N, C-alpha and C positions, 0 to 999 in steps of 0.2 A: 817558453815551454819547450822541452826536448823530448823527442820520442826515440826511444832505443828500441828498434824492431828487430826481431829474430825471426827468419823465416826457416822453416824446416820441412823437408820431405820424408815422410814417415812410411816405412814399408808396411804394407797391410798386415803383414804376419805378426806385427807387434803393436798395432794400432791401439787396441783397448788397454794394454799395458802401459803405453806411452801416455795415453790420455790421463789414465788414473794416476800415473806417478807425476805428471806435470801439474795436475789440479790438486793434488794432496801433498805433494813433497816440493818440487822444484820451484813452482811460482811462489807458494808461500814462504819458502826460504829466501827467495830474491827479495819479496816484500818485507821480510823481517830485517833486512839491512837498513831500512828506514831512509833509503835514497830516493825511492820512487813513490809517487803519490797514487798511481793506479796501474793496474795490468789489465790488458784485455787479450783473451785468447780468441782468435778468429780462424775459421776454416776458409781456406782459399778454393774458390769455385772456378773451375777451369773447364773449357769446352773439350779440351784434350785431357782425359782423365787417366794418366798412366799410373798415378799414385795418389797419395793423400797429402796435402800440404796445408800447413798451418802458419799463421803469423802471430806472434806474441809481441804486443806493443806495450812498453813500460813507458811511463811519463814521469819526468823529473823537471825540476825547475831551471836547472842551468847546465851548461857544459862542464863546469867545475864540479858539480855534484855527480855527473856521469863519470868524470875522471876519478873521483873518490872511489865510486863503485869499482871501476876497472882495476884500480891499484890495491884496494883493500879487500875485495870480495870476489871478483869475477873469476880469477884463476881456480880457486877451490870449487866454486859451483860449477864452471864449465868442465873441470875434470871429473866431477861426479856425474854430470851428464854423459861425457865422452865414455867413461868407464862402463856405464850402464847400457847405453844404446850404440856407441861407436858409429859404425857405418850404416846401420839400419835406420837411422834418423839424422842425417847430416844437417847442419844449420849454417846459415850465414847471417851476418849481423850489418845493419845499416843504422845510421844516425840521421834523424830528420829534425827539422824544426818547421813550425806552422808559420807560413808566410802571411796568410790571409783566410778568413772564413767569409763565406757568403751566405 
């Protein structure tokens, strides 16, 4: 199992618009690629609350599947995101695997 995690720091001035768009447009469009088996939108709780941060965790079966997503779909979807939100909601991406569950 591969987890493709996108962490975003959202400017408070666009928070409602960002959440609406992510839930009704962006995340559904990512899921329509049929690469990922699930997506979870999570708010990051911090003791130092300078902004609002979220993590979106997409799960797929393999690195090969993620590579297909990155080569076929990600450029267009990321451009849509950047064109809409730019510097008001910067994102960074990490790829993880589950080592063990307890």
